[in-house]
VEXDREN-2710 file (C-alpha; in Angstrom, 1 decimal):
% VEXDREN-2710
k/r/px/py/pz
1/MET/-2.2/-14.7/35.4
2/ARG/1.5/-14.5/34.7
3/ILE/2.3/-16.2/31.4
4/LEU/5.6/-17.3/30.0
5/VAL/5.7/-17.7/26.2
6/LEU/8.6/-19.5/24.6
7/THR/8.5/-18.6/20.9
8/PRO/10.6/-19.0/17.8
9/ASP/9.9/-15.3/16.8
10/ALA/7.3/-12.6/17.1
11/PHE/8.2/-8.9/17.4
12/GLY/11.1/-8.3/15.1
13/GLY/10.4/-11.5/13.1
14/ARG/9.2/-12.2/9.6
15/GLY/6.6/-14.4/8.0
16/GLY/3.2/-15.8/8.9
17/ILE/4.2/-17.5/12.2
18/ALA/5.9/-14.4/13.5
19/LYS/2.7/-12.4/12.6
20/PHE/0.5/-15.0/14.4
21/ASN/2.8/-14.8/17.5
22/ARG/2.6/-11.0/17.6
23/ASP/-1.2/-11.1/17.4
24/PHE/-1.3/-13.8/20.1
25/LEU/1.0/-11.9/22.5
26/GLN/-1.1/-8.7/22.0
27/ALA/-4.3/-10.7/22.8
28/LEU/-2.7/-12.3/25.8
29/CYS/-1.6/-8.9/27.1
30/SER/-5.1/-7.5/26.7
31/TYR/-6.7/-10.4/28.7
32/PRO/-8.2/-8.9/31.8
33/HIS/-6.7/-11.5/34.1
34/SER/-3.1/-11.1/32.7
35/ILE/-0.7/-9.5/35.1
36/GLU/2.4/-10.0/32.9
37/VAL/3.2/-11.8/29.7
38/VAL/6.9/-12.7/29.4
39/ALA/8.0/-13.7/25.9
40/ILE/11.4/-15.1/25.0
41/PRO/12.1/-15.4/21.2
42/ARG/14.7/-17.4/19.5
43/ARG/15.1/-15.0/16.5
44/VAL/14.9/-11.3/15.9
45/VAL/15.8/-9.9/12.5
46/ASP/14.0/-6.6/12.3
47/PRO/13.3/-3.7/14.7
48/LEU/10.9/-4.7/17.4
49/GLY/8.5/-1.8/17.0
50/SER/6.0/-0.8/19.7
51/LEU/5.3/-3.5/22.3
52/PRO/2.0/-4.0/24.1
53/LYS/1.6/-3.1/27.7
54/LYS/2.1/-6.0/30.1
55/LEU/4.6/-7.6/27.7
56/THR/8.2/-8.2/28.9
57/TYR/10.1/-9.1/25.7
58/ILE/13.4/-10.7/26.6
59/THR/15.9/-10.7/23.7
60/SER/19.0/-12.0/25.5
61/GLY/18.3/-15.6/24.4
62/LEU/19.2/-15.1/20.7
63/ASN/22.1/-16.8/18.9
64/GLY/22.0/-20.3/20.1
65/LYS/20.3/-22.8/22.4
66/LEU/22.8/-22.1/25.2
67/ASN/21.9/-18.4/25.3
68/TYR/18.2/-19.3/25.1
69/GLY/18.5/-21.6/28.1
70/VAL/20.4/-19.0/30.1
71/ALA/17.8/-16.3/29.3
72/ILE/15.0/-18.7/30.5
73/LEU/17.0/-19.5/33.7
74/GLN/17.7/-15.8/34.5
75/THR/14.0/-15.0/33.9
76/LEU/12.9/-17.7/36.4
77/ILE/15.5/-16.7/39.0
78/ARG/14.1/-13.1/38.9
79/ASN/10.5/-14.4/39.3
80/PRO/9.7/-18.1/39.3
81/LYS/5.9/-17.6/39.8
82/LEU/4.0/-18.6/36.6
83/ASP/0.4/-19.6/35.9
84/LEU/0.8/-20.8/32.3
85/ILE/3.5/-21.8/29.9
86/ILE/2.9/-21.4/26.2
87/CYS/5.4/-23.3/24.0
88/GLY/5.3/-21.7/20.5
89/HIS/6.9/-24.6/18.6
90/ILE/7.4/-28.3/19.2
91/ASN/11.2/-27.9/19.0
92/LEU/11.0/-25.7/22.1
93/LEU/9.3/-28.4/24.2
94/PRO/12.5/-29.5/26.1
95/PHE/12.8/-25.9/27.5
96/ALA/9.1/-25.7/28.3
97/TYR/9.1/-29.1/30.0
98/LEU/12.0/-28.1/32.3
99/VAL/10.3/-24.9/33.2
100/GLY/7.1/-26.8/33.9
101/ILE/8.8/-29.2/36.3
102/TRP/10.5/-26.3/38.1
103/THR/7.4/-24.2/38.4
104/ARG/4.7/-26.9/38.4
105/THR/2.9/-24.9/35.7
106/PRO/0.7/-26.3/32.9
107/ILE/2.1/-26.3/29.4
108/PHE/0.2/-25.5/26.2
109/LEU/1.8/-26.2/22.8
110/VAL/0.9/-24.0/19.8
111/LEU/0.6/-25.9/16.5
112/HIS/1.1/-23.8/13.3
113/GLY/1.2/-26.4/10.5
114/ILE/3.4/-28.9/8.8
115/GLU/6.0/-29.0/11.6
116/ALA/3.3/-30.7/13.7
117/TRP/1.7/-33.0/11.1
118/GLN/4.2/-35.8/11.8
119/PRO/6.9/-36.6/14.4
120/CYS/9.7/-34.0/14.3
121/PRO/13.3/-35.0/13.9
122/HIS/14.0/-34.4/17.6
123/TRP/13.1/-37.6/19.5
124/LEU/13.1/-35.8/22.8
125/ALA/10.5/-33.2/21.7
126/ASN/8.4/-36.1/20.3
127/ASN/8.5/-37.9/23.7
128/LEU/7.8/-34.7/25.6
129/VAL/4.5/-34.2/23.7
130/LYS/3.0/-36.7/26.2
131/LYS/3.7/-34.2/29.0
132/ILE/1.8/-31.2/27.7
133/ASP/-1.6/-30.2/29.2
134/GLY/-3.2/-28.8/26.0
135/ILE/-2.8/-27.6/22.4
136/ILE/-3.7/-24.4/20.6
137/SER/-3.9/-25.1/16.9
138/VAL/-4.4/-22.6/14.0
139/SER/-6.6/-25.0/12.2
140/GLU/-8.7/-28.2/12.6
141/LEU/-6.6/-30.0/10.0
142/THR/-3.3/-29.3/11.8
143/LYS/-4.9/-30.4/15.1
144/GLU/-6.2/-33.6/13.6
145/ARG/-2.9/-34.5/11.9
146/PHE/-1.0/-33.8/15.2
147/LEU/-3.3/-36.0/17.3
148/GLU/-3.0/-38.8/14.8
149/TRP/0.6/-39.4/15.7
150/ALA/0.8/-37.8/19.2
151/LYS/-2.2/-39.9/20.5
152/LEU/-2.8/-37.7/23.5
153/ASP/-5.4/-38.3/26.1
154/SER/-7.2/-35.8/28.4
155/VAL/-5.7/-32.6/27.1
156/GLN/-7.5/-29.4/26.3
157/GLU/-7.8/-28.7/22.6
158/PHE/-8.4/-25.2/21.1
159/ILE/-8.5/-23.7/17.6
160/LEU/-7.2/-20.2/17.2
161/PRO/-7.1/-19.3/13.5
162/ASN/-5.0/-16.5/12.2
163/THR/-6.3/-13.0/12.0
164/VAL/-6.1/-10.1/9.5
165/ASN/-6.1/-6.4/10.2
166/LEU/-9.1/-5.2/8.1
167/GLU/-8.2/-1.6/8.7
168/HIS/-4.7/-2.0/7.1
169/PHE/-5.6/-4.5/4.4
170/GLN/-8.3/-2.9/2.3
171/PRO/-9.1/-2.6/-1.4
172/ALA/-7.5/0.3/-3.3
173/VAL/-6.2/1.1/-6.8
174/LYS/-3.0/-0.6/-8.1
175/ASN/0.1/1.3/-7.1
176/SER/1.4/2.9/-10.3
177/ASP/5.0/3.1/-9.1
178/LEU/5.0/-0.7/-8.4
179/LEU/3.4/-1.4/-11.7
180/VAL/6.2/0.4/-13.5
181/ARG/8.9/-1.1/-11.2
182/HIS/7.9/-4.6/-12.1
183/GLN/6.7/-3.9/-15.6
184/LEU/3.2/-5.0/-15.0
185/GLU/1.3/-2.2/-16.7
186/GLY/-1.6/-3.6/-18.7
187/LYS/-1.0/-7.2/-17.4
188/THR/-3.3/-9.7/-15.9
189/VAL/-1.5/-10.5/-12.7
190/LEU/-1.5/-13.8/-10.7
191/MET/0.3/-13.6/-7.4
192/THR/1.8/-16.0/-4.8
193/LEU/3.5/-14.8/-1.7
194/GLY/5.7/-17.0/0.5
195/ARG/9.2/-18.1/1.4
196/LEU/11.1/-19.6/-1.5
197/ASP/12.7/-22.2/0.6
198/SER/14.1/-25.4/-0.9
199/SER/12.7/-27.3/2.2
200/GLU/9.2/-25.9/1.7
201/ARG/8.3/-26.8/-1.9
202/TYR/4.6/-27.2/-1.0
203/LYS/3.2/-23.7/-1.6
204/GLY/2.1/-24.1/-5.2
205/PHE/4.8/-22.2/-7.0
206/ASP/5.7/-25.1/-9.2
207/GLU/2.0/-25.9/-10.0
208/VAL/1.3/-22.4/-11.2
209/LEU/4.5/-22.2/-13.2
210/GLY/3.6/-25.5/-14.9
211/LEU/0.3/-24.1/-16.1
212/LEU/1.8/-20.9/-17.5
213/PRO/2.6/-22.3/-21.0
214/ILE/-1.2/-23.0/-21.4
215/LEU/-2.4/-19.9/-19.7
216/THR/-0.3/-17.6/-21.8
217/GLN/-2.0/-19.0/-24.9
218/GLU/-5.4/-18.1/-23.5
219/ILE/-4.3/-14.9/-21.8
220/PRO/-1.3/-13.5/-23.7
221/ASN/-0.9/-10.6/-21.2
222/ILE/-0.8/-12.7/-18.1
223/ALA/2.0/-12.3/-15.6
224/TYR/2.9/-14.4/-12.6
225/MET/4.3/-12.4/-9.7
226/ILE/6.2/-14.5/-7.1
227/VAL/6.7/-12.4/-3.9
228/GLY/9.3/-13.6/-1.5
229/GLU/12.9/-14.7/-1.2
230/GLY/14.8/-17.8/-0.3
231/SER/17.1/-20.6/-1.4
232/ASP/14.7/-22.0/-4.0
233/ARG/14.5/-18.9/-6.1
234/GLN/17.2/-19.9/-8.5
235/ARG/15.6/-23.3/-9.2
236/LEU/12.2/-21.6/-9.9
237/GLU/13.9/-19.0/-12.2
238/THR/15.5/-21.9/-14.1
239/LYS/12.2/-23.7/-14.3
240/ALA/10.5/-20.7/-15.8
241/LYS/13.2/-20.5/-18.4
242/SER/12.9/-24.2/-19.2
243/LEU/9.2/-23.7/-19.7
244/GLY/9.7/-20.7/-22.0
245/VAL/7.7/-18.4/-19.8
246/GLU/10.4/-16.4/-18.1
247/ARG/9.0/-13.2/-19.7
248/HIS/5.7/-13.8/-17.9
249/VAL/7.2/-14.4/-14.4
250/VAL/8.2/-11.6/-12.0
251/PHE/10.3/-12.3/-8.9
252/THR/10.0/-9.4/-6.5
253/GLY/12.3/-10.6/-3.8
254/PHE/11.6/-9.9/-0.1
255/ILE/9.1/-7.2/0.7
256/SER/8.4/-5.5/4.0
257/GLU/5.1/-5.8/6.0
258/ALA/4.5/-2.1/5.2
259/GLU/4.5/-2.9/1.4
260/LYS/2.4/-6.0/1.5
261/ALA/-1.0/-4.4/1.0
262/ASP/0.2/-2.6/-2.1
263/TYR/1.6/-5.8/-3.6
264/TYR/-1.6/-7.7/-3.0
265/ARG/-3.5/-5.0/-4.9
266/LEU/-1.3/-5.5/-8.0
267/ALA/-2.9/-8.9/-8.4
268/ASP/-6.0/-9.9/-10.2
269/ALA/-6.0/-13.3/-8.5
270/PHE/-4.0/-14.6/-5.5
271/VAL/-3.1/-18.3/-6.4
272/MET/-1.5/-20.6/-3.8
273/PRO/-2.7/-24.2/-4.3
274/GLY/-0.3/-25.7/-1.8
275/LYS/0.0/-29.0/0.1
276/GLY/1.5/-28.0/3.4
277/GLU/-0.1/-24.8/4.7
278/GLY/-1.2/-25.1/8.3
279/PHE/-3.5/-22.2/7.7
280/GLY/-2.1/-19.3/5.6
281/ILE/-2.6/-15.7/6.7
282/VAL/-1.7/-14.6/3.2
283/TYR/-5.1/-15.8/1.9
284/LEU/-6.8/-13.5/4.5
285/GLU/-4.7/-10.5/3.6
286/ALA/-5.3/-11.0/-0.1
287/MET/-9.1/-11.3/0.4
288/ALA/-9.1/-8.2/2.6
289/CYS/-7.5/-6.3/-0.3
290/GLY/-10.4/-7.4/-2.5
291/ILE/-8.3/-10.0/-4.5
292/PRO/-10.1/-13.3/-5.4
293/VAL/-8.2/-16.2/-3.9
294/VAL/-7.4/-19.8/-5.1
295/ALA/-6.5/-22.1/-2.2
296/SER/-6.1/-25.8/-1.7
297/ILE/-8.5/-28.5/-0.7
298/VAL/-5.8/-30.7/0.9
299/ASP/-4.2/-28.4/3.5
300/GLY/-5.2/-25.8/6.1
301/SER/-5.8/-23.1/3.5
302/ARG/-9.2/-24.5/2.9
303/GLU/-10.1/-23.3/6.4
304/ALA/-8.8/-19.8/5.5
305/VAL/-11.4/-19.6/2.8
306/ARG/-14.0/-21.3/5.0
307/ASN/-14.1/-24.4/2.8
308/GLY/-14.9/-22.4/-0.4
309/ALA/-17.3/-19.9/1.1
310/LEU/-14.8/-17.0/0.7
311/GLY/-12.6/-18.2/-2.2
312/PHE/-11.9/-21.1/-4.6
313/ILE/-10.5/-24.4/-3.4
314/VAL/-8.7/-26.8/-5.8
315/ASN/-6.8/-30.0/-5.8
316/PRO/-3.1/-29.1/-6.2
317/ASP/-2.4/-32.4/-7.9
318/ASP/-5.0/-31.7/-10.7
319/PRO/-3.6/-29.1/-13.2
320/GLN/-7.0/-28.8/-14.9
321/GLU/-8.7/-28.0/-11.6
322/ILE/-6.1/-25.4/-10.7
323/LYS/-6.5/-23.8/-14.2
324/ALA/-10.3/-23.8/-13.8
325/GLY/-9.9/-22.1/-10.3
326/ILE/-7.6/-19.5/-11.8
327/LEU/-9.9/-18.6/-14.6
328/ALA/-12.9/-18.5/-12.3
329/ALA/-11.0/-16.2/-9.9
330/LEU/-10.0/-13.9/-12.8
331/LYS/-13.7/-13.5/-13.7
332/CYS/-14.6/-12.3/-10.2
333/PRO/-14.8/-8.5/-9.7
334/LYS/-11.8/-7.0/-8.0
335/GLY/-11.9/-4.8/-5.0
336/VAL/-14.7/-6.8/-3.3
337/VAL/-14.1/-8.1/0.2
338/PRO/-15.8/-11.5/0.6
339/GLU/-18.8/-11.3/3.0
340/GLY/-17.8/-13.3/6.1
341/LEU/-14.1/-12.3/6.2
342/GLU/-15.0/-10.5/9.4
343/TYR/-14.8/-13.9/11.1
344/PHE/-11.0/-13.5/11.0
345/SER/-10.9/-9.9/12.2
346/ASN/-8.6/-8.8/15.0
347/PRO/-11.5/-8.3/17.5
348/ASN/-12.7/-11.8/16.9
349/PHE/-9.2/-13.2/17.3
350/GLU/-8.8/-11.4/20.6
351/LEU/-12.2/-12.7/21.8
352/ARG/-11.3/-16.3/20.9
353/CYS/-7.9/-15.9/22.7
354/HIS/-9.6/-14.6/25.8
355/GLN/-12.2/-17.4/25.8
356/ILE/-9.3/-19.9/25.6
357/CYS/-7.6/-18.2/28.6
358/ASP/-10.9/-18.4/30.5
359/GLN/-11.3/-22.1/30.0
360/ILE/-7.6/-22.8/30.9
361/LEU/-8.1/-20.7/34.0
362/GLN/-11.2/-22.6/35.0
363/VAL/-9.5/-25.9/34.8
364/PHE/-6.5/-24.6/36.6
365/ARG/-8.7/-23.3/39.5
366/ARG/-10.5/-26.7/39.7
367/CYS/-7.2/-28.5/39.9
368/GLN/-6.1/-26.3/42.8
369/LYS/-9.3/-27.2/44.7
370/ILE/-8.7/-30.9/44.4
END
């Protein structure tokens, strides 16, 4: 198989979607029937690092839609033979559709989360949803919400949940330098990690901040560590001051992938009772570091904790339920990886990806015989 992947970002990208895309590309490249995987990203902000064998990573399509279209065109002119097109975001469907017409190749759309829960702002992409041959979703919830409005018939449907590197994310003692840097010595630490974006106020930051005036009375040494950067940071800082809990809140700013495990280990509980997570790799990473997790019952994070089997799930609209979840998590022993987290290991992710490719290939071969 020669596979074309149109993706918002992957190698050289930041955040959970970029991490999923890197893992996905690696798994596609290790698929025995893959001859070449050609990936064209829209964004690159960091060094690419080492790339897997069989991957051709084309970075000439950065800085605008025109450049992106030209990069795709040049790729097809060099070699128009494709067996599969994977569209990594609904906004990229117009490009994928044109490639599909040219090469007569099936198109599979990857669904990450809230971007697919309802029609997107681009009418063309919404209409082109009817032209895809299948979907690969990170969670059942995201798949169901997408199909509610897309109303597709006769498409292949696959679930490919996020994965966590259990060799990198492991329990260990708290990093003393980070404790000093963020003045967390002797503190009971709650942690949330995510983009502080004003357009993504669904991750649970506000809900946890709103509980701090009560929690500080019961746990005077509590600290809430908010890891991440973005346009909403100033509003959250102002909110902490208005609640009178600014001394209990630590904003770390952006941290690199290499630092993440050490930051998770600073926490006594990872708390992210959101409303818009499609899945949430951060829950897996925290649990792999032996940190008890509080997730949400209303979004895809409930699947990250296997519906409560691996962590606590709460209603983000019920402050008392969030508080009870936090207190329960703080009572759990630290440094213990939940039994069953292996379900999300890298080898299992790779196996699922290869099984998906097998099924796509089977249908493709049947269609060729008709």
